[in-house]
C-alpha positions in Angstrom: 16.0 18.7 1.7 16.0 19.1 -2.3 12.6 20.7 -3.4 12.3 17.7 -5.8 12.0 15.0 -2.5 9.0 17.7 -0.9 7.0 17.7 -4.0 8.1 13.4 -3.4 6.4 13.6 -0.4 3.6 15.7 -1.3 2.5 13.4 -4.0 2.1 10.7 -1.4 1.3 12.2 1.5 -2.7 12.3 -0.6 -2.4 8.5 -0.5 -3.4 6.7 2.6 -3.5 3.1 1.0 -0.6 1.7 -0.2 -0.7 0.6 -3.6 -2.3 3.7 -4.5 0.3 5.5 -2.6 3.2 3.7 -5.2 0.9 3.8 -8.8 0.9 7.5 -8.3 4.5 7.8 -6.9 6.9 5.9 -9.0 6.2 7.9 -12.2 8.4 10.6 -10.1 10.5 8.1 -9.4 11.6 7.4 -12.4 11.7 11.4 -13.9 14.1 11.9 -10.2 16.1 9.1 -11.1 16.8 10.6 -14.7 15.5 6.5 -15.3 13.4 5.2 -18.3 11.4 3.2 -16.3 11.1 1.0 -12.9 9.5 -0.7 -10.4 8.3 -1.4 -7.1 7.0 -4.1 -4.8 6.1 -4.5 -1.5 6.5 -6.7 0.5 5.1 -8.3 3.7 7.5 -11.4 5.0 9.3 -11.5 2.2 6.3 -11.9 0.0 4.9 -9.6 -2.9 1.8 -7.6 -1.8 1.7 -4.8 -4.2 3.8 -4.6 -7.3 3.5 -1.3 -9.9 5.5 -1.0 -13.3 6.1 2.8 -14.0 5.3 2.2 -18.0 2.4 1.2 -20.3 1.8 -1.5 -18.7 1.4 -3.3 -15.8 2.5 -6.2 -13.6 -0.5 -8.1 -15.1 1.0 -9.2 -18.0 4.0 -10.5 -15.6 3.2 -14.6 -14.4 3.5 -15.1 -10.7 6.7 -17.7 -12.3 8.3 -14.5 -13.2 8.5 -12.2 -10.4 9.6 -15.2 -8.4 12.3 -16.0 -10.2 13.5 -12.5 -9.7 13.9 -12.5 -5.9 15.0 -15.8 -6.1 17.9 -15.6 -9.3 17.9 -12.0 -9.7 18.9 -8.2 -8.9 15.9 -8.1 -6.6 16.5 -10.6 -4.9 20.4 -10.7 -4.4 19.0 -6.3 -3.2 16.7 -8.9 -0.8 19.2 -10.9 0.7 21.6 -9.0 0.9 19.6 -6.4 2.5 21.7 -2.9 0.1 21.4 -2.1 -3.6 22.5 -3.9 -6.3 23.5 -2.2 -9.7 24.1 -3.6 -12.9 25.6 -1.3 -15.3 25.8 -3.5 -17.6 23.3 -5.3 -17.6 23.2 -7.3 -20.8 26.6 -9.4 -19.0 25.0 -9.4 -15.2 24.5 -12.7 -14.1 22.3 -11.2 -11.5 19.9 -9.1 -13.8 17.1 -11.4 -14.9 14.7 -9.9 -17.7 10.9 -10.4 -17.0 10.4 -9.7 -20.7 11.7 -6.2 -21.4 15.0 -7.3 -23.4 15.9 -3.1 -24.1 16.6 -3.0 -20.6 20.5 -2.3 -20.8 21.5 -1.1 -17.7 19.5 -1.2 -14.1 19.8 -0.7 -10.1 17.4 -2.0 -7.2 17.8 -1.0 -3.6 15.7 -2.2 -0.9 13.4 -0.2 1.3 14.4 -0.7 4.7 12.3 0.3 7.9 12.8 -1.7 11.3 15.3 -3.4 10.6 13.4 -5.0 7.6 13.1 -4.6 3.5 9.7 -3.9 3.4 10.3 -3.0 -0.8 11.7 -3.2 -3.5 12.3 0.1 -6.1 14.3 -0.6 -9.3 15.0 1.9 -11.4 15.9 0.5 -15.5 17.3 2.6 -18.8 17.8 1.4 -21.8 21.8 2.9 -22.1 24.3 0.4 -21.3 26.9 1.5 -18.6 23.8 4.9 -18.0 23.9 4.2 -14.2 26.7 4.3 -12.0 27.1 4.2 -8.6 25.7 8.2 -7.7 22.7 7.2 -9.0 22.8 4.1 -6.6 23.3 6.3 -4.0 21.2 8.9 -5.3 18.4 5.7 -5.2 19.7 5.0 -1.7 18.7 8.3 -0.3 15.5 8.1 -2.2 14.4 4.6 -0.7 15.0 5.9 3.2 12.9 8.7 2.7 10.0 7.3 1.7 10.6 3.6 2.8 8.1 4.9 6.6 6.1 6.6 4.4 5.4 2.4 3.0 5.7 1.1 6.5 3.2 3.1 7.5 0.7 2.0 4.7 1.7 -1.4 5.1 1.0 -1.2 8.7 -2.2 0.2 8.4 -3.5 -1.9 5.6 -2.5 -5.3 8.2 -4.6 -3.9 11.1 -7.3 -3.5 8.6 -6.7 -7.3 7.2 -7.4 -7.6 11.2 -10.2 -6.2 11.9 -12.2 -7.2 8.5 -11.6 -10.9 10.0 -12.4 -10.0 13.4 -15.6 -8.1 12.2 -17.3 -10.7 9.2 -16.6 -13.3 12.3 -18.4 -11.2 15.1 -22.3 -12.6 16.0 -24.1 -8.3 15.7 -24.1 -6.5 13.0 -20.6 -4.9 11.9 -18.9 -2.6 9.6 -15.6 -1.1 9.4 -14.6 1.9 8.0 -11.7 3.7 7.4 -10.7 7.4 8.2 -11.8 8.5 5.1 -15.2 6.7 5.6 -15.0 4.2 2.8 -16.9 1.2 4.3 -14.1 -2.5 4.0 -16.5 -4.4 5.3 -20.1 -5.5 6.6 -20.4 -8.8 8.2 -23.4 -11.2 7.4 -25.9 -10.2 10.0 -24.9 -5.9 9.1 -25.8 -6.9 5.9 -28.9 -8.6 6.9 -30.4 -4.9 7.6 -29.5 -3.2 4.3 -28.4 -0.1 6.5 -24.1 -0.1 5.1 -23.0 -0.7 2.0 -19.0 -2.2 1.4 -17.9 -0.8 -1.1 -19.4 2.3 -0.5 -18.9 4.9 1.6 -20.0 6.7 5.0 -21.9 8.7 3.5 -23.8 6.9 0.7 -25.2 4.3 4.1 -27.9 5.2 6.2 -25.3 5.6 9.5 -25.4 8.8 9.5 -29.1 9.4 10.1 -29.4 6.7 12.4 -26.4 7.9 14.6 -27.6 11.3 13.6 -24.0 12.2 13.1 -22.3 14.4 9.5 -19.6 12.0 9.2 -16.9 9.1 10.5 -15.0 11.4 12.3 -17.9 12.0 14.7 -17.8 8.3 15.6 -16.3 9.1 18.8 -19.0 8.7 20.9 -18.7 6.5 24.8 -20.8 3.7 25.6 -23.6 2.9 23.6 -25.7 5.5 21.3 -29.4 4.5 20.0 -30.0 4.2 16.6 -32.7 7.1 15.3 -35.6 4.5 13.9 -33.8 0.6 14.4 -34.2 -1.5 17.6 -30.7 -1.1 18.4 -28.2 0.4 19.9 -24.2 1.4 18.3 -21.0 1.1 19.9 -17.9 2.7 17.9 -14.4 1.5 18.2 -11.9 3.6 17.2 -8.6 2.2 15.2 -6.3 5.3 15.0 -4.0 4.0 12.4 -7.0 2.5 10.7 -10.3 3.2 10.8 -13.6 2.9 13.1 -15.3 -0.4 13.6 -19.3 0.0 14.5 -20.9 -2.8 16.2 -24.3 -2.8 17.1 -26.5 -4.8 19.6 -30.1 -4.8 20.9 -31.9 -1.5 22.6 -33.1 -2.3 26.1 
């Protein structure tokens, strides 16, 4: 494997959530392709769940209408439907090219990111020189997409699992919280909020849980059965979800 690609994987491996991974990786993708800029859209059931531009601008300035237009009428949509890369060597005359506001783009290509037979993302590269991108660039981008797609797929599946856990946690009757394996508190239900020992958006180490559970880190939340809290009349159950995090639920101890 090329050293540049190994470095790319190292950059991505430092992050676990899909959006941060995309934001950190895109400038490296653009540099690897020799492009002026690019974009990455991550999909779930053909719905865009994350989008990143490798420029100073952000997707917040791009309306959802334009994104939908690109996916229905543009080169990205063509790549999505055909599950193959699309090359617009001269964007000015390619009927598949729909601009999202950057009229300086003269050459572009889009490749689908495939995993388990499904398009999980669309990776696009742009250049201001007409005719810059050729078939060799398209092949290189396809190789890149094939390499990084499994990493993004894992991140998206983890995200989906965490969303499902969050819904279950919020509906639980007993005090409950869900944390990821970095110790970030992802959700705290109403019953747990009432105890005021762990706070959504914070970190496990910032809460009172380590003291109450008598553990040093989130990695030690792997006990069996109920563990009594230090000062509160509750016991704690920990359910591990290896791909996502840990669900801690409290119940009144006898």
